[in-house]
C-alpha positions in Angstrom: 0.0 0.0 0.0 1.4 3.4 -0.9 2.0 5.6 2.1 1.9 9.4 2.1 3.2 11.6 4.9 1.4 15.0 5.2 3.9 17.0 7.2 2.2 20.0 8.8 4.0 20.2 12.2 7.4 18.5 11.3 6.7 15.9 13.9 7.1 13.0 11.5 10.7 14.2 10.8 11.8 12.8 14.2 10.0 9.4 13.8 11.6 6.3 12.5 8.5 4.5 11.1 8.4 6.7 8.0 12.1 6.5 7.0 12.9 5.0 3.7 11.9 5.0 0.0 8.5 3.5 0.5 7.1 6.8 1.9 6.2 9.9 -0.1 6.1 13.2 1.6 3.7 16.1 1.1 5.3 19.2 2.6 2.8 21.5 4.3 5.1 23.0 6.9 5.1 26.5 5.4 1.4 26.8 4.9 -0.5 29.3 7.0 -4.0 28.9 8.5 -3.9 25.1 9.1 -4.1 24.7 12.9 -7.6 23.5 13.8 -9.3 26.0 11.3 -8.4 25.8 7.6 -8.0 29.1 5.8 -10.0 29.0 2.5 -7.0 30.0 0.4 -4.9 27.3 2.0 -7.7 24.8 1.5 -7.5 25.4 -2.2 -3.7 25.0 -2.2 -4.0 21.7 -0.2 -6.6 20.4 -2.7 -4.2 21.1 -5.5 -1.3 19.4 -3.6 -3.1 16.2 -2.9 -4.5 16.0 -6.5 -1.2 14.7 -7.6 -1.4 11.7 -5.3 -3.8 8.7 -5.5 -6.7 8.3 -3.1 -6.2 4.6 -2.8 -3.4 4.5 -0.2 -2.5 5.1 3.4 -2.3 8.8 4.4 -0.7 10.1 7.6 -2.2 13.5 8.1 -0.5 14.7 11.3 -2.4 15.7 14.5 -6.1 15.8 15.2 -5.9 19.5 14.5 -5.7 18.7 10.7 -8.3 15.9 10.7 -10.2 18.1 8.2 -7.9 16.6 5.6 -10.2 13.6 5.6 -12.8 15.7 4.0 -10.4 17.0 1.3 -9.4 13.4 0.5 -13.0 12.0 0.4 -14.3 14.9 -1.7 -12.4 13.3 -4.5 -14.5 10.2 -4.5 -16.9 10.2 -7.4 -19.1 7.2 -6.5 -21.4 6.4 -3.5 -19.4 5.4 -0.5 -19.4 4.8 3.3 -17.2 6.8 5.6 -15.9 4.8 8.6 -14.4 6.9 11.3 -12.6 5.7 14.4 -12.6 8.8 16.7 -13.1 9.7 20.3 -14.9 12.9 19.2 -17.8 13.3 16.8 -16.2 16.1 14.7 -19.8 17.3 14.1 -19.8 20.6 15.9 -21.4 23.7 14.4 -18.7 25.9 12.9 -17.7 29.0 14.9 -17.2 30.8 11.6 -19.5 30.3 8.7 -17.9 28.5 5.8 -14.7 27.7 7.6 -13.7 24.0 7.7 -12.2 22.8 10.9 -11.1 19.7 12.7 -14.3 19.9 14.8 -16.8 20.1 12.0 -15.3 18.2 9.0 -17.7 15.2 9.3 -20.7 17.5 9.5 -19.5 19.4 6.5 -19.0 16.1 4.6 -22.5 15.0 5.3 -23.9 18.4 4.3 -21.9 18.8 1.1 -20.8 15.5 -0.3 -23.7 13.8 -2.2 -21.7 10.6 -2.6 -21.4 10.1 1.1 -24.2 7.8 1.8 -23.4 6.3 5.2 -21.3 7.4 8.2 -20.1 4.9 10.7 -18.6 6.4 13.9 -16.8 4.0 16.2 -15.4 4.8 19.7 -16.9 8.2 20.1 -17.1 9.4 23.7 -20.6 9.0 25.2 -20.6 12.7 26.1 -19.8 13.7 22.5 -22.8 11.9 21.0 -25.1 14.6 22.4 -23.5 17.2 20.1 -24.7 15.4 17.0 -27.8 16.9 15.5 -30.6 14.3 15.3 -31.3 15.0 11.7 -28.1 13.2 10.8 -28.8 10.1 12.8 -30.7 8.2 10.0 -27.5 8.3 7.9 -25.3 7.2 10.8 -24.3 4.1 12.8 -22.6 4.9 16.1 -20.7 2.7 18.5 -20.0 4.7 21.7 -16.9 4.4 23.9 -18.9 2.7 26.6 -19.8 0.0 24.1 -16.1 -0.6 23.3 -14.8 -1.1 26.8 -15.2 -4.9 26.9 -11.8 -6.4 26.0 -13.3 -8.8 23.5 -15.9 -6.5 22.0 -14.3 -6.7 18.5 -15.1 -10.4 18.4 -18.7 -9.6 19.2 -18.9 -6.7 16.8 -21.3 -7.6 14.0 -21.9 -5.8 10.7 -25.4 -5.2 9.6 -26.5 -6.2 6.1 -25.9 -2.8 4.7 -22.4 -2.3 6.1 -20.7 -3.4 2.9 -23.3 -1.9 0.5 -20.9 0.7 -0.7 -17.1 0.9 -0.8 -15.5 2.2 2.4 -13.1 5.0 3.2 -11.5 4.7 6.6 -10.3 7.5 8.8 -8.5 6.8 12.1 -7.8 9.3 14.8 -5.4 7.7 17.3 -7.3 9.5 20.1 -9.7 6.5 19.9 -7.0 4.4 21.6 -6.4 4.1 25.3 -4.0 6.8 26.6 -1.8 4.1 28.0 -1.1 3.1 24.4 -0.6 6.6 22.9 -1.1 10.2 23.9 -2.5 12.6 21.3 -3.3 16.3 21.5 -6.9 15.4 22.7 -8.3 13.2 25.4 -8.2 9.4 24.6 -10.7 6.6 24.1 -11.0 3.0 25.0 -9.7 1.0 22.0 -6.8 -1.3 22.1 -4.7 -1.9 19.0 -5.8 -5.5 19.0 -9.5 -4.6 18.8 -8.8 -1.9 16.2 -7.0 -4.5 14.0 -9.7 -7.1 14.5 -12.4 -4.8 13.1 -10.2 -3.5 10.3 -9.3 -7.1 9.3 -13.0 -8.0 8.9 -13.6 -4.9 6.8 -10.8 -5.6 4.4 -11.8 -9.2 4.1 -15.4 -8.5 3.4 -15.6 -5.1 1.9 -13.9 -2.8 -0.7 -11.7 -0.2 1.0 -11.0 2.9 -1.1 -8.3 4.5 1.1 -7.2 5.1 4.7 -6.0 8.2 6.6 -4.5 8.4 10.1 -4.1 11.4 12.4 -3.5 11.9 16.1 0.1 13.0 16.4 0.9 14.6 19.8 1.2 18.3 20.2 4.2 19.8 21.9 4.3 19.1 25.6 6.8 20.0 28.3 10.3 18.7 27.7 9.9 15.6 29.9 6.9 14.4 27.9 8.0 15.2 24.3 10.3 12.2 23.8 7.9 9.8 25.5 4.8 10.9 23.5 6.7 11.0 20.2 8.1 7.5 20.9 4.6 6.2 21.6 3.3 7.7 18.5 6.2 6.4 16.4 5.7 2.9 17.7 1.9 2.9 17.0 2.4 4.4 13.6 4.9 1.6 12.8 2.3 -1.0 14.0 -0.3 0.6 11.7 1.9 0.6 8.7 2.8 -3.0 9.3 -0.9 -3.9 9.6 -2.0 -2.0 6.5 0.9 -3.3 4.4 -1.0 -6.6 4.1 -3.9 -5.0 2.3 -4.4 -3.1 -0.9 -7.3 -0.6 -1.3 -9.4 -0.7 -4.4 -9.2 2.1 -7.0 -12.1 4.5 -6.8 -13.6 6.8 -9.4 -11.9 10.1 -8.5 
């Protein structure tokens, strides 16, 4: 699987998992207006940047503050699809500024503006974040809350309804869905283990058609004592994710 590194904060430069010729880098370090809220002019530049790269691959998109990149990637899909998101947050808040895309509203904006997005599946969202989802979106969504993901074997018990694989699937993973003892991100963490994450993903690749995958959740700068620890955690988890996804190949989409 082709792996892209979208380098906004330079954090990947200190990690070992992405060294070598198998990784392509998209340099975004000098872009302005990318932290949480995406400047419209910068949005246009980012769309142009990623247009040179295929959708059907593995994309590391930096911290949760740039999770809006998932919308930019999926806006390129020109066929009906399902969006599967592993995230501790709903990312369906109302925008503070009209028309401005952010890490907190990108899923809502996708549901509002992408006619090819037929189904949203949100796994691991904190129970307290479910209340911020407008009820009008619920008929198009399946939600598995954090409290439903606590059982250590829940991935074995997880069942897919008959419509789960009706459309090809794009997968977005925010590492804040994982337990904080596994990895620290720049937001509060969830209840997933890597083992449960991989068990569900394996079922999806075996039974469905995956168009592409993106991953965010790099840690933000902490005090000096935490920097090396958090970066090392993230580097290790990223390496495990690359190793897992290297066994699979997404299908090509119409984009």
